[in-house]
C-alpha positions as CSV (number, residue, x, y, z in Angstrom):
1,M,0.0,0.0,0.0
2,D,2.9,2.4,0.6
3,R,3.9,2.3,-3.0
4,A,0.3,3.0,-4.0
5,R,0.3,6.1,-1.8
6,S,3.3,7.4,-3.7
7,L,1.6,7.0,-7.1
8,P,0.1,10.0,-8.8
9,L,-3.7,10.2,-8.8
10,V,-3.7,9.9,-12.6
11,T,-1.8,6.6,-12.4
12,L,-4.2,5.2,-9.9
13,L,-7.2,6.2,-12.1
14,S,-5.5,4.8,-15.2
15,Q,-4.5,1.4,-13.8
16,A,-8.0,0.9,-12.3
17,L,-9.6,1.7,-15.7
18,V,-7.0,-0.5,-17.7
19,A,-7.7,-3.4,-15.4
20,F,-11.5,-3.0,-15.7
21,T,-11.2,-2.8,-19.5
22,I,-9.0,-5.9,-19.8
23,E,-11.4,-7.9,-17.8
24,F,-14.3,-6.6,-19.8
25,D,-12.5,-7.3,-23.1
26,N,-11.5,-10.9,-21.9
27,E,-15.1,-11.7,-21.2
28,F,-16.3,-10.3,-24.6
29,E,-13.6,-12.3,-26.3
30,R,-14.8,-15.5,-24.5
31,Q,-18.4,-15.0,-25.6
32,M,-18.1,-13.4,-29.1
33,P,-17.0,-15.4,-32.1
34,H,-14.1,-13.4,-33.5
35,Q,-10.8,-13.3,-35.5
36,T,-7.5,-11.7,-34.6
37,T,-4.5,-10.7,-36.7
38,N,-1.9,-12.7,-34.8
39,H,-3.7,-15.1,-32.6
40,G,-6.1,-17.0,-34.7
41,S,-9.9,-17.1,-34.6
42,S,-12.8,-18.7,-32.8
43,G,-13.6,-20.7,-35.9
44,S,-16.4,-18.8,-37.4
45,P,-15.6,-17.5,-40.9
46,W,-18.1,-14.7,-40.6
47,A,-16.7,-13.5,-37.3
48,P,-15.5,-9.9,-37.0
49,W,-12.0,-8.8,-35.8
50,L,-11.7,-8.5,-32.0
51,V,-12.0,-4.9,-30.6
52,S,-12.0,-3.3,-27.2
53,L,-14.5,-1.5,-25.0
54,A,-13.7,1.9,-26.6
55,M,-15.4,0.6,-29.8
56,W,-18.6,-0.2,-28.0
57,E,-18.6,3.3,-26.3
58,T,-17.6,5.3,-29.3
59,C,-19.8,3.4,-31.9
60,M,-21.8,0.2,-31.3
61,R,-23.6,1.4,-28.2
62,F,-25.5,4.1,-30.1
63,I,-26.5,2.2,-33.3
64,P,-30.2,1.2,-33.1
65,S,-31.6,-1.7,-35.2
66,E,-32.7,0.7,-38.0
67,G,-29.3,2.4,-38.1
68,I,-28.4,6.0,-37.4
69,A,-27.0,9.0,-39.2
70,L,-23.2,9.3,-39.0
71,D,-23.3,12.9,-37.5
72,T,-25.9,11.7,-34.9
73,L,-23.7,8.9,-33.9
74,E,-20.8,11.2,-33.1
75,D,-23.1,13.6,-31.3
76,L,-24.3,10.8,-29.0
77,A,-20.9,9.2,-28.4
78,R,-19.4,12.7,-27.8
79,T,-16.3,11.6,-29.6
80,P,-15.4,10.2,-33.1
81,T,-14.9,6.5,-33.7
82,N,-12.7,4.6,-36.1
83,L,-15.3,4.2,-38.8
84,P,-13.0,2.7,-41.4
85,G,-11.8,0.1,-38.9
86,M,-15.3,-0.8,-37.7
87,T,-16.4,-1.3,-41.3
88,R,-13.3,-3.2,-42.3
89,W,-13.5,-5.4,-39.1
90,G,-17.1,-6.5,-39.9
91,Y,-19.2,-4.7,-37.2
92,V,-21.0,-2.0,-39.4
93,V,-21.9,-1.0,-42.9
94,I,-22.3,2.6,-44.0
95,A,-24.7,3.4,-46.8
96,A,-26.7,6.3,-48.2
97,A,-29.9,7.2,-46.4
98,A,-33.2,6.0,-47.9
99,G,-34.2,8.2,-50.8
100,D,-30.6,9.6,-51.3
101,R,-29.8,9.0,-55.0
102,Q,-26.4,10.6,-55.0
103,K,-23.6,8.2,-56.2
104,K,-21.3,9.4,-53.5
105,P,-23.5,11.0,-50.8
106,A,-22.0,13.5,-48.4
107,R,-21.5,12.4,-44.8
108,A,-24.7,14.1,-43.8
109,G,-26.5,11.7,-46.2
110,K,-25.0,8.5,-44.8
111,V,-26.4,6.0,-42.3
112,I,-24.4,3.5,-40.3
113,R,-26.0,0.1,-39.4
114,A,-24.8,-2.9,-37.5
115,T,-24.0,-6.1,-39.4
116,P,-25.4,-9.4,-38.0
117,A,-22.1,-9.9,-36.3
118,G,-22.3,-6.3,-35.0
119,R,-25.8,-7.0,-33.5
120,K,-24.5,-10.1,-31.8
121,A,-21.6,-8.1,-30.3
122,Q,-24.1,-5.4,-29.1
123,D,-26.0,-8.1,-27.2
124,I,-22.9,-9.3,-25.5
125,W,-21.4,-5.8,-24.8
126,R,-24.6,-4.4,-23.3
127,P,-24.6,-6.1,-19.8
128,L,-20.9,-6.4,-19.6
129,S,-19.9,-3.3,-17.6
130,A,-22.5,-4.1,-14.9
131,D,-21.3,-7.7,-14.8
132,I,-17.6,-6.7,-14.4
133,E,-18.5,-4.3,-11.6
134,K,-20.4,-7.1,-9.8
135,R,-17.3,-9.2,-10.1
136,W,-15.2,-6.4,-8.6
137,A,-17.6,-6.2,-5.7
138,T,-17.3,-9.9,-5.0
139,R,-13.5,-9.8,-5.4
140,F,-12.6,-6.6,-3.5
141,G,-15.7,-6.3,-1.3
142,K,-19.0,-4.5,-2.0
143,A,-18.0,-1.7,0.5
144,A,-14.7,-1.1,-1.3
145,V,-16.2,-0.8,-4.7
146,G,-19.0,1.3,-3.3
147,R,-16.6,3.7,-1.8
148,L,-14.7,4.0,-5.2
149,R,-18.0,4.6,-7.1
150,E,-19.2,7.1,-4.5
151,S,-16.0,9.1,-4.6
152,L,-15.9,9.1,-8.4
153,E,-19.5,10.2,-8.6
154,K,-18.9,13.2,-6.4
155,L,-16.1,14.5,-8.5
156,V,-17.7,13.6,-11.9
157,S,-20.9,15.5,-10.9
158,R,-18.8,18.7,-10.7
159,I,-17.3,18.5,-14.2
160,D,-18.6,18.8,-17.7
161,A,-21.5,16.4,-18.3
162,E,-21.0,16.3,-22.0
163,L,-17.9,14.2,-22.0
164,P,-17.7,10.7,-23.6
165,D,-18.1,7.6,-21.4
166,C,-14.7,6.3,-22.4
167,L,-11.3,7.7,-23.2
168,P,-11.3,8.9,-26.8
169,I,-9.0,7.3,-29.4
170,L,-5.7,9.2,-29.1
171,H,-5.2,11.8,-31.8
172,Y,-2.1,12.8,-33.7
173,G,0.8,13.1,-31.2
174,L,-1.1,10.6,-28.9
175,V,-3.1,13.6,-27.6
176,S,-6.2,13.1,-25.5
177,Q,-8.8,15.3,-27.3
178,G,-12.2,16.2,-25.7
179,P,-15.4,17.1,-27.5
180,D,-15.2,19.7,-30.3
181,R,-16.7,22.8,-28.7
182,R,-16.9,24.5,-32.1
183,R,-19.3,21.9,-33.3
184,T,-22.9,22.2,-32.3
185,P,-24.5,18.8,-31.7
186,R,-27.6,18.2,-33.7
187,V,-28.9,15.8,-31.0
188,K,-28.1,15.2,-27.3
189,R,-28.5,12.2,-25.1
190,D,-31.6,12.0,-23.0
191,A,-30.0,12.5,-19.5
192,G,-33.0,11.1,-17.7
193,A,-32.8,7.9,-19.7
194,E,-29.1,7.3,-19.1
195,G,-29.3,6.2,-15.5
196,R,-26.2,5.7,-13.5
197,L,-22.9,6.0,-15.2
198,A,-20.8,2.8,-15.6
199,L,-17.7,2.6,-13.4
200,H,-15.4,2.7,-16.5
201,A,-17.2,5.9,-17.6
202,L,-16.6,7.5,-14.3
203,L,-12.9,6.7,-14.4
204,S,-12.7,7.8,-18.0
205,R,-14.3,11.2,-17.5
206,L,-12.0,12.1,-14.7
207,L,-8.9,10.9,-16.6
208,L,-9.9,12.9,-19.8
209,V,-10.4,16.1,-17.8
210,F,-6.9,15.6,-16.2
211,A,-5.3,14.8,-19.5
212,M,-6.8,17.9,-21.2
213,E,-5.6,20.1,-18.3
214,Y,-2.1,18.5,-18.5
215,E,-1.9,19.0,-22.3
216,R,-3.0,22.6,-22.2
217,E,0.4,23.2,-20.5
218,S,2.5,20.7,-22.4
219,D,3.4,20.1,-26.0
220,V,4.0,16.4,-25.2
221,S,1.0,14.3,-24.4
222,L,0.2,12.8,-21.0
223,A,0.1,9.3,-22.7
224,I,3.7,9.7,-23.9
225,C,5.0,11.3,-20.8
226,A,3.3,8.9,-18.3
227,N,4.3,5.8,-20.1
228,L,7.6,6.3,-22.0
229,V,9.2,9.5,-20.8
230,R,8.7,8.3,-17.2
231,V,10.9,5.3,-17.6
232,L,13.7,6.7,-19.7
233,D,17.1,8.1,-18.6
234,E,20.2,9.4,-20.1
235,Q,22.2,6.2,-19.8
236,G,19.8,4.3,-22.1
237,I,17.1,1.7,-21.9
238,R,16.8,-1.2,-24.4
239,V,14.0,-0.7,-26.8
240,R,13.0,-4.4,-26.4
241,D,12.5,-3.8,-22.6
242,L,10.1,-0.9,-23.0
243,P,6.9,-2.8,-23.3
244,A,7.6,-4.7,-20.0
245,L,8.6,-1.5,-18.2
246,T,5.6,0.5,-19.3
247,G,2.8,-2.1,-19.7
248,V,2.0,-0.8,-23.2
249,S,2.4,-2.5,-26.6
250,K,5.5,-2.3,-28.8
251,E,3.4,-0.6,-31.4
252,A,2.3,2.1,-28.9
253,I,6.0,2.5,-27.9
254,A,7.0,3.0,-31.6
255,M,4.4,5.7,-32.0
256,A,5.5,7.5,-28.8
257,M,9.2,7.3,-29.8
258,G,8.4,8.7,-33.2
259,V,6.8,11.8,-31.5
260,L,9.7,12.2,-29.2
261,Q,12.3,11.8,-31.9
262,K,10.6,14.7,-33.9
263,K,10.9,16.8,-30.8
264,R,14.6,15.9,-30.3
265,A,13.8,14.6,-26.9
266,I,15.3,11.1,-27.3
267,A,18.2,9.5,-29.3
268,I,18.1,5.9,-30.5
269,G,21.3,4.0,-31.2
270,P,23.2,0.8,-30.7
271,E,23.8,-0.3,-27.1
272,R,27.6,-0.3,-27.9
273,S,29.7,-0.2,-30.9
274,G,28.8,-3.0,-33.4
275,S,25.8,-4.1,-31.2
276,R,22.4,-4.8,-32.9
277,T,20.6,-4.1,-29.7
278,K,18.9,-0.6,-29.8
279,V,18.7,1.6,-26.8
280,V,16.9,4.9,-26.3
281,R,18.3,7.7,-24.3
282,L,16.9,11.0,-23.1
283,T,18.5,14.1,-24.6
284,A,18.9,17.3,-22.6
285,K,15.5,18.3,-23.9
286,G,14.0,15.0,-23.0
287,R,15.3,15.3,-19.5
288,E,13.6,18.7,-19.2
289,I,10.3,17.2,-20.5
290,Q,10.6,14.5,-17.8
291,R,11.2,17.0,-15.0
292,E,8.3,19.1,-16.2
293,Y,6.1,16.0,-16.4
294,R,6.7,15.1,-12.7
295,A,6.3,18.7,-11.5
296,R,3.1,19.2,-13.6
297,L,1.5,16.1,-12.1
298,Q,2.1,17.4,-8.6
299,R,0.8,20.8,-9.5
300,L,-2.4,19.6,-11.2
301,E,-3.2,17.2,-8.4
302,A,-2.7,20.0,-5.9
303,G,-5.0,22.2,-8.0
304,W,-7.7,19.4,-7.8
305,R,-7.4,19.4,-4.1
306,T,-8.2,23.1,-4.0
307,R,-10.9,22.7,-6.7
308,F,-12.8,19.7,-5.3
309,G,-11.6,19.8,-1.7
310,E,-9.2,17.8,0.4
311,P,-11.8,15.4,1.8
312,A,-13.1,14.5,-1.7
313,L,-9.6,13.9,-3.2
314,S,-8.4,11.9,-0.1
315,A,-11.5,9.7,-0.3
316,L,-10.8,9.0,-4.0
317,R,-7.1,8.3,-3.4
318,Q,-7.9,5.9,-0.5
319,A,-10.6,4.0,-2.6
320,L,-8.2,3.7,-5.5
321,E,-5.1,2.7,-3.4
322,A,-7.1,-0.1,-1.8
323,L,-7.6,-1.7,-5.3
324,V,-4.3,-0.7,-7.0
325,G,-2.1,-1.7,-4.1
326,P,1.7,-1.9,-4.9
327,S,1.0,-1.7,-8.6
328,T,3.0,-4.8,-9.6
329,A,1.8,-8.1,-11.0
330,E,2.8,-10.0,-7.9
331,L,1.2,-7.7,-5.3
332,S,-1.6,-5.5,-6.9
333,P,-5.1,-6.7,-6.2
334,L,-6.0,-5.5,-9.7
335,F,-4.1,-8.4,-11.3
336,R,-6.4,-11.0,-9.7
337,G,-8.9,-10.5,-12.5
338,L,-6.5,-10.2,-15.4
339,E,-6.0,-13.9,-16.2
340,A,-7.0,-14.5,-19.7
341,Y,-9.3,-17.3,-20.6
342,P,-7.5,-20.4,-22.2
343,G,-7.3,-19.7,-25.9
344,G,-7.6,-16.0,-25.4
345,W,-5.1,-13.8,-27.2
346,R,-3.7,-12.4,-23.9
347,A,-3.1,-16.0,-22.8
348,A,-0.7,-16.3,-25.7
349,I,1.5,-13.3,-24.8
350,P,3.7,-12.7,-21.6
351,R,1.6,-11.6,-18.6
352,P,2.1,-7.9,-17.9
353,E,4.4,-6.9,-15.1
354,V,2.9,-3.5,-14.7
355,L,-0.2,-1.6,-16.0
356,P,0.1,1.6,-18.1
357,H,0.4,4.9,-16.2
358,Y,-2.1,6.3,-18.7
359,P,-4.2,4.2,-21.1
360,M,-3.0,4.0,-24.8
361,V,-6.3,3.8,-26.7
362,L,-5.2,3.7,-30.3
363,H,-7.1,3.3,-33.6
364,R,-5.9,-0.3,-33.7
365,G,-9.0,-1.5,-31.9
366,G,-9.1,0.7,-28.8
367,F,-7.3,-1.7,-26.4
368,P,-6.1,0.2,-23.3
369,D,-2.5,-0.8,-23.6
370,G,-2.2,-0.1,-27.3
371,S,-2.3,-3.8,-28.3
Protein backbone atom coordinates (compact mmCIF):
# COMPACT_ATOMS: atom_id res chain seq x y z
CA MET A 1 0.00 0.00 0.00
CA ASP A 2 2.91 2.40 0.67
CA ARG A 3 3.88 2.30 -3.02
CA ALA A 4 0.27 3.00 -3.99
CA ARG A 5 0.32 6.10 -1.78
CA SER A 6 3.32 7.38 -3.73
CA LEU A 7 1.62 6.99 -7.11
CA PRO A 8 0.12 10.06 -8.81
CA LEU A 9 -3.68 10.22 -8.83
CA VAL A 10 -3.72 9.93 -12.63
CA THR A 11 -1.80 6.64 -12.39
CA LEU A 12 -4.24 5.21 -9.85
CA LEU A 13 -7.19 6.16 -12.06
CA SER A 14 -5.46 4.79 -15.15
CA GLN A 15 -4.53 1.43 -13.73
CA ALA A 16 -8.02 0.88 -12.35
CA LEU A 17 -9.52 1.71 -15.76
CA VAL A 18 -7.04 -0.46 -17.67
CA ALA A 19 -7.70 -3.43 -15.37
CA PHE A 20 -11.47 -3.02 -15.69
CA THR A 21 -11.19 -2.76 -19.48
CA ILE A 22 -8.98 -5.83 -19.85
CA GLU A 23 -11.39 -7.90 -17.77
CA PHE A 24 -14.30 -6.55 -19.82
CA ASP A 25 -12.48 -7.34 -23.08
CA ASN A 26 -11.50 -10.84 -21.96
CA GLU A 27 -15.14 -11.68 -21.23
CA PHE A 28 -16.26 -10.25 -24.58
CA GLU A 29 -13.63 -12.35 -26.33
CA ARG A 30 -14.83 -15.47 -24.53
CA GLN A 31 -18.44 -14.98 -25.60
CA MET A 32 -18.08 -13.44 -29.07
CA PRO A 33 -17.04 -15.39 -32.19
CA HIS A 34 -14.07 -13.42 -33.51
CA GLN A 35 -10.85 -13.26 -35.47
CA THR A 36 -7.50 -11.71 -34.61
CA THR A 37 -4.51 -10.72 -36.72
CA ASN A 38 -1.85 -12.67 -34.82
CA HIS A 39 -3.72 -15.07 -32.54
CA GLY A 40 -6.12 -17.03 -34.72
CA SER A 41 -9.90 -17.06 -34.58
CA SER A 42 -12.78 -18.69 -32.77
CA GLY A 43 -13.55 -20.72 -35.86
CA SER A 44 -16.43 -18.78 -37.42
CA PRO A 45 -15.61 -17.55 -40.94
CA TRP A 46 -18.10 -14.64 -40.63
CA ALA A 47 -16.72 -13.48 -37.28
CA PRO A 48 -15.46 -9.89 -36.98
CA TRP A 49 -12.02 -8.83 -35.81
CA LEU A 50 -11.70 -8.47 -32.06
CA VAL A 51 -11.92 -4.94 -30.61
CA SER A 52 -12.00 -3.33 -27.18
CA LEU A 53 -14.48 -1.50 -24.96
CA ALA A 54 -13.74 1.84 -26.64
CA MET A 55 -15.38 0.61 -29.85
CA TRP A 56 -18.54 -0.18 -27.93
CA GLU A 57 -18.62 3.25 -26.29
CA THR A 58 -17.64 5.29 -29.35
CA CYS A 59 -19.75 3.39 -31.87
CA MET A 60 -21.81 0.25 -31.31
CA ARG A 61 -23.62 1.36 -28.16
CA PHE A 62 -25.50 4.07 -30.07
CA ILE A 63 -26.53 2.22 -33.24
CA PRO A 64 -30.21 1.14 -33.13
CA SER A 65 -31.61 -1.69 -35.21
CA GLU A 66 -32.72 0.70 -37.95
CA GLY A 67 -29.34 2.43 -38.13
CA ILE A 68 -28.37 6.02 -37.40
CA ALA A 69 -26.97 9.04 -39.25
CA LEU A 70 -23.19 9.34 -38.97
CA ASP A 71 -23.33 12.85 -37.51
CA THR A 72 -25.91 11.75 -34.95
CA LEU A 73 -23.69 8.85 -33.89
CA GLU A 74 -20.81 11.20 -33.09
CA ASP A 75 -23.14 13.58 -31.26
CA LEU A 76 -24.35 10.76 -29.01
CA ALA A 77 -20.91 9.24 -28.43
CA ARG A 78 -19.42 12.73 -27.86
CA THR A 79 -16.26 11.64 -29.63
CA PRO A 80 -15.33 10.23 -33.07
CA THR A 81 -14.87 6.53 -33.65
CA ASN A 82 -12.71 4.57 -36.09
CA LEU A 83 -15.30 4.22 -38.84
CA PRO A 84 -12.96 2.70 -41.46
CA GLY A 85 -11.85 0.13 -38.91
CA MET A 86 -15.32 -0.78 -37.67
CA THR A 87 -16.42 -1.23 -41.28
CA ARG A 88 -13.35 -3.24 -42.28
CA TRP A 89 -13.52 -5.38 -39.13
CA GLY A 90 -17.09 -6.46 -39.87
CA TYR A 91 -19.19 -4.65 -37.23
CA VAL A 92 -20.97 -2.03 -39.35
CA VAL A 93 -21.93 -1.01 -42.85
CA ILE A 94 -22.31 2.57 -44.05
CA ALA A 95 -24.70 3.45 -46.84
CA ALA A 96 -26.75 6.30 -48.23
CA ALA A 97 -29.92 7.17 -46.37
CA ALA A 98 -33.17 5.97 -47.90
CA GLY A 99 -34.14 8.19 -50.82
CA ASP A 100 -30.65 9.64 -51.32
CA ARG A 101 -29.81 8.98 -54.98
CA GLN A 102 -26.35 10.55 -55.06
CA LYS A 103 -23.60 8.19 -56.25
CA LYS A 104 -21.30 9.46 -53.51
CA PRO A 105 -23.55 10.97 -50.83
CA ALA A 106 -22.04 13.48 -48.42
CA ARG A 107 -21.42 12.44 -44.85
CA ALA A 108 -24.67 14.11 -43.82
CA GLY A 109 -26.54 11.73 -46.13
CA LYS A 110 -25.01 8.52 -44.77
CA VAL A 111 -26.40 6.03 -42.29
CA ILE A 112 -24.45 3.49 -40.27
CA ARG A 113 -26.00 0.11 -39.44
CA ALA A 114 -24.81 -2.88 -37.47
CA THR A 115 -24.05 -6.07 -39.38
CA PRO A 116 -25.43 -9.38 -38.04
CA ALA A 117 -22.08 -9.86 -36.29
CA GLY A 118 -22.30 -6.31 -34.95
CA ARG A 119 -25.76 -6.97 -33.51
CA LYS A 120 -24.49 -10.08 -31.76
CA ALA A 121 -21.60 -8.05 -30.35
CA GLN A 122 -24.05 -5.41 -29.08
CA ASP A 123 -26.02 -8.07 -27.21
CA ILE A 124 -22.84 -9.30 -25.52
CA TRP A 125 -21.43 -5.86 -24.75
CA ARG A 126 -24.62 -4.35 -23.33
CA PRO A 127 -24.59 -6.04 -19.86
CA LEU A 128 -20.83 -6.48 -19.53
CA SER A 129 -19.93 -3.32 -17.62
CA ALA A 130 -22.46 -4.07 -14.88
CA ASP A 131 -21.29 -7.70 -14.82
CA ILE A 132 -17.63 -6.73 -14.33
CA GLU A 133 -18.54 -4.26 -11.59
CA LYS A 134 -20.39 -7.08 -9.78
CA ARG A 135 -17.25 -9.23 -10.10
CA TRP A 136 -15.22 -6.43 -8.55
CA ALA A 137 -17.69 -6.15 -5.68
CA THR A 138 -17.25 -9.89 -5.05
CA ARG A 139 -13.47 -9.80 -5.41
CA PHE A 140 -12.61 -6.57 -3.57
CA GLY A 141 -15.65 -6.27 -1.35
CA LYS A 142 -18.95 -4.51 -1.96
CA ALA A 143 -18.01 -1.73 0.45
CA ALA A 144 -14.66 -1.06 -1.27
CA VAL A 145 -16.21 -0.80 -4.74
CA GLY A 146 -19.05 1.26 -3.30
CA ARG A 147 -16.57 3.73 -1.83
CA LEU A 148 -14.78 3.98 -5.15
CA ARG A 149 -18.01 4.60 -7.04
CA GLU A 150 -19.23 7.17 -4.53
CA SER A 151 -15.96 9.10 -4.56
CA LEU A 152 -15.86 9.08 -8.38
CA GLU A 153 -19.48 10.21 -8.67
CA LYS A 154 -18.89 13.17 -6.36
CA LEU A 155 -16.10 14.50 -8.56
CA VAL A 156 -17.69 13.65 -11.90
CA SER A 157 -20.87 15.48 -10.88
CA ARG A 158 -18.78 18.67 -10.73
CA ILE A 159 -17.26 18.44 -14.21
CA ASP A 160 -18.59 18.79 -17.74
CA ALA A 161 -21.48 16.39 -18.29
CA GLU A 162 -20.96 16.33 -22.06
CA LEU A 163 -17.83 14.17 -21.96
CA PRO A 164 -17.72 10.72 -23.58
CA ASP A 165 -18.10 7.59 -21.47
CA CYS A 166 -14.68 6.27 -22.45
CA LEU A 167 -11.31 7.73 -23.24
CA PRO A 168 -11.28 8.92 -26.85
CA ILE A 169 -8.98 7.30 -29.37
CA LEU A 170 -5.70 9.19 -29.07
CA HIS A 171 -5.19 11.78 -31.80
CA TYR A 172 -2.06 12.81 -33.70
CA GLY A 173 0.81 13.09 -31.25
CA LEU A 174 -1.07 10.66 -28.95
CA VAL A 175 -3.06 13.59 -27.58
CA SER A 176 -6.25 13.13 -25.54
CA GLN A 177 -8.83 15.27 -27.30
CA GLY A 178 -12.16 16.16 -25.72
CA PRO A 179 -15.41 17.08 -27.50
CA ASP A 180 -15.14 19.67 -30.27
CA ARG A 181 -16.68 22.78 -28.71
CA ARG A 182 -16.87 24.48 -32.11
CA ARG A 183 -19.32 21.86 -33.33
CA THR A 184 -22.94 22.26 -32.27
CA PRO A 185 -24.48 18.80 -31.68
CA ARG A 186 -27.65 18.15 -33.64
CA VAL A 187 -28.89 15.79 -30.95
CA LYS A 188 -28.12 15.25 -27.29
CA ARG A 189 -28.51 12.24 -25.10
CA ASP A 190 -31.59 11.97 -22.94
CA ALA A 191 -29.97 12.52 -19.53
CA GLY A 192 -32.98 11.10 -17.72
CA ALA A 193 -32.82 7.85 -19.67
CA GLU A 194 -29.11 7.27 -19.10
CA GLY A 195 -29.31 6.24 -15.48
CA ARG A 196 -26.18 5.65 -13.45
CA LEU A 197 -22.85 5.98 -15.22
CA ALA A 198 -20.79 2.81 -15.63
CA LEU A 199 -17.72 2.53 -13.42
CA HIS A 200 -15.43 2.70 -16.44
CA ALA A 201 -17.21 5.88 -17.61
CA LEU A 202 -16.62 7.58 -14.25
CA LEU A 203 -12.92 6.70 -14.37
CA SER A 204 -12.66 7.76 -18.02
CA ARG A 205 -14.25 11.17 -17.53
CA LEU A 206 -11.92 12.13 -14.70
CA LEU A 207 -8.91 10.90 -16.64
CA LEU A 208 -9.90 12.84 -19.75
CA VAL A 209 -10.33 16.07 -17.78
CA PHE A 210 -6.93 15.56 -16.16
CA ALA A 211 -5.27 14.82 -19.52
CA MET A 212 -6.80 17.87 -21.20
CA GLU A 213 -5.62 20.09 -18.33
CA TYR A 214 -2.15 18.54 -18.54
CA GLU A 215 -1.90 18.97 -22.30
CA ARG A 216 -2.95 22.61 -22.18
CA GLU A 217 0.41 23.21 -20.50
CA SER A 218 2.53 20.67 -22.40
CA ASP A 219 3.42 20.08 -26.04
CA VAL A 220 4.06 16.40 -25.25
CA SER A 221 0.97 14.35 -24.45
CA LEU A 222 0.25 12.82 -21.07
CA ALA A 223 0.07 9.35 -22.67
CA ILE A 224 3.66 9.70 -23.91
CA CYS A 225 5.04 11.28 -20.74
CA ALA A 226 3.31 8.95 -18.29
CA ASN A 227 4.32 5.78 -20.11
CA LEU A 228 7.54 6.34 -22.03
CA VAL A 229 9.25 9.51 -20.81
CA ARG A 230 8.69 8.38 -17.21
CA VAL A 231 10.90 5.26 -17.54
CA LEU A 232 13.72 6.67 -19.67
CA ASP A 233 17.07 8.04 -18.56
CA GLU A 234 20.24 9.44 -20.08
CA GLN A 235 22.18 6.16 -19.76
CA GLY A 236 19.82 4.31 -22.09
CA ILE A 237 17.06 1.69 -21.92
CA ARG A 238 16.86 -1.21 -24.36
CA VAL A 239 13.98 -0.69 -26.78
CA ARG A 240 12.97 -4.33 -26.44
CA ASP A 241 12.54 -3.85 -22.66
CA LEU A 242 10.16 -0.91 -22.93
CA PRO A 243 6.86 -2.83 -23.27
CA ALA A 244 7.58 -4.71 -20.03
CA LEU A 245 8.65 -1.53 -18.22
CA THR A 246 5.64 0.51 -19.33
CA GLY A 247 2.84 -2.04 -19.70
CA VAL A 248 2.03 -0.80 -23.22
CA SER A 249 2.45 -2.52 -26.57
CA LYS A 250 5.51 -2.29 -28.79
CA GLU A 251 3.33 -0.60 -31.43
CA ALA A 252 2.33 2.14 -28.98
CA ILE A 253 5.98 2.49 -27.90
CA ALA A 254 7.01 2.94 -31.54
CA MET A 255 4.42 5.70 -32.03
CA ALA A 256 5.52 7.49 -28.86
CA MET A 257 9.20 7.26 -29.82
CA GLY A 258 8.39 8.73 -33.22
CA VAL A 259 6.84 11.79 -31.56
CA LEU A 260 9.77 12.20 -29.16
CA GLN A 261 12.32 11.85 -31.95
CA LYS A 262 10.66 14.67 -33.89
CA LYS A 263 10.92 16.83 -30.77
CA ARG A 264 14.59 15.85 -30.34
CA ALA A 265 13.76 14.55 -26.88
CA ILE A 266 15.33 11.11 -27.35
CA ALA A 267 18.22 9.52 -29.23
CA ILE A 268 18.08 5.92 -30.45
CA GLY A 269 21.23 4.01 -31.25
CA PRO A 270 23.20 0.78 -30.69
CA GLU A 271 23.83 -0.30 -27.12
CA ARG A 272 27.55 -0.31 -27.89
CA SER A 273 29.71 -0.21 -30.96
CA GLY A 274 28.80 -3.02 -33.33
CA SER A 275 25.78 -4.10 -31.26
CA ARG A 276 22.44 -4.83 -32.93
CA THR A 277 20.58 -4.09 -29.70
CA LYS A 278 18.95 -0.66 -29.80
CA VAL A 279 18.72 1.60 -26.78
CA VAL A 280 16.83 4.85 -26.32
CA ARG A 281 18.28 7.71 -24.30
CA LEU A 282 16.86 11.00 -23.10
CA THR A 283 18.50 14.08 -24.56
CA ALA A 284 18.84 17.26 -22.55
CA LYS A 285 15.46 18.34 -23.91
CA GLY A 286 13.97 14.98 -22.99
CA ARG A 287 15.30 15.26 -19.47
CA GLU A 288 13.60 18.64 -19.15
CA ILE A 289 10.33 17.18 -20.44
CA GLN A 290 10.63 14.47 -17.78
CA ARG A 291 11.21 17.02 -15.00
CA GLU A 292 8.27 19.10 -16.20
CA TYR A 293 6.06 15.99 -16.35
CA ARG A 294 6.72 15.15 -12.70
CA ALA A 295 6.27 18.72 -11.52
CA ARG A 296 3.11 19.22 -13.58
CA LEU A 297 1.46 16.10 -12.14
CA GLN A 298 2.06 17.37 -8.62
CA ARG A 299 0.80 20.85 -9.50
CA LEU A 300 -2.36 19.59 -11.18
CA GLU A 301 -3.20 17.20 -8.37
CA ALA A 302 -2.68 20.02 -5.85
CA GLY A 303 -5.00 22.16 -7.96
CA TRP A 304 -7.64 19.44 -7.84
CA ARG A 305 -7.37 19.37 -4.05
CA THR A 306 -8.21 23.06 -4.03
CA ARG A 307 -10.92 22.70 -6.68
CA PHE A 308 -12.71 19.64 -5.30
CA GLY A 309 -11.65 19.84 -1.68
CA GLU A 310 -9.18 17.82 0.39
CA PRO A 311 -11.80 15.36 1.75
CA ALA A 312 -13.07 14.46 -1.74
CA LEU A 313 -9.58 13.92 -3.18
CA SER A 314 -8.42 11.94 -0.15
CA ALA A 315 -11.49 9.71 -0.31
CA LEU A 316 -10.83 9.01 -3.99
CA ARG A 317 -7.16 8.28 -3.43
CA GLN A 318 -7.90 5.91 -0.55
CA ALA A 319 -10.53 4.04 -2.57
CA LEU A 320 -8.16 3.66 -5.51
CA GLU A 321 -5.14 2.71 -3.38
CA ALA A 322 -7.12 -0.17 -1.86
CA LEU A 323 -7.61 -1.66 -5.34
CA VAL A 324 -4.32 -0.74 -7.01
CA GLY A 325 -2.05 -1.67 -4.08
CA PRO A 326 1.70 -1.85 -4.85
CA SER A 327 1.00 -1.66 -8.61
CA THR A 328 2.97 -4.78 -9.60
CA ALA A 329 1.71 -8.08 -10.97
CA GLU A 330 2.82 -9.98 -7.86
CA LEU A 331 1.20 -7.67 -5.31
CA SER A 332 -1.53 -5.54 -6.89
CA PRO A 333 -5.11 -6.72 -6.22
CA LEU A 334 -6.03 -5.53 -9.71
CA PHE A 335 -4.10 -8.38 -11.32
CA ARG A 336 -6.39 -10.99 -9.75
CA GLY A 337 -8.94 -10.45 -12.51
CA LEU A 338 -6.53 -10.23 -15.43
CA GLU A 339 -5.95 -13.90 -16.14
CA ALA A 340 -6.97 -14.50 -19.74
CA TYR A 341 -9.27 -17.36 -20.63
CA PRO A 342 -7.51 -20.39 -22.18
CA GLY A 343 -7.26 -19.73 -25.88
CA GLY A 344 -7.64 -15.99 -25.45
CA TRP A 345 -5.11 -13.78 -27.20
CA ARG A 346 -3.75 -12.39 -23.95
CA ALA A 347 -3.05 -15.95 -22.78
CA ALA A 348 -0.66 -16.28 -25.74
CA ILE A 349 1.54 -13.34 -24.74
CA PRO A 350 3.64 -12.69 -21.61
CA ARG A 351 1.62 -11.63 -18.60
CA PRO A 352 2.11 -7.88 -17.97
CA GLU A 353 4.39 -6.95 -15.09
CA VAL A 354 2.85 -3.49 -14.71
CA LEU A 355 -0.19 -1.65 -16.01
CA PRO A 356 0.06 1.55 -18.05
CA HIS A 357 0.34 4.85 -16.18
CA TYR A 358 -2.09 6.29 -18.72
CA PRO A 359 -4.24 4.25 -21.15
CA MET A 360 -2.97 4.00 -24.72
CA VAL A 361 -6.27 3.84 -26.64
CA LEU A 362 -5.25 3.61 -30.29
CA HIS A 363 -7.10 3.33 -33.60
CA ARG A 364 -5.88 -0.30 -33.75
CA GLY A 365 -8.98 -1.51 -31.89
CA GLY A 366 -9.10 0.67 -28.80
CA PHE A 367 -7.29 -1.68 -26.41
CA PRO A 368 -6.15 0.19 -23.28
CA ASP A 369 -2.49 -0.84 -23.60
CA GLY A 370 -2.20 -0.07 -27.31
CA SER A 371 -2.33 -3.75 -28.34
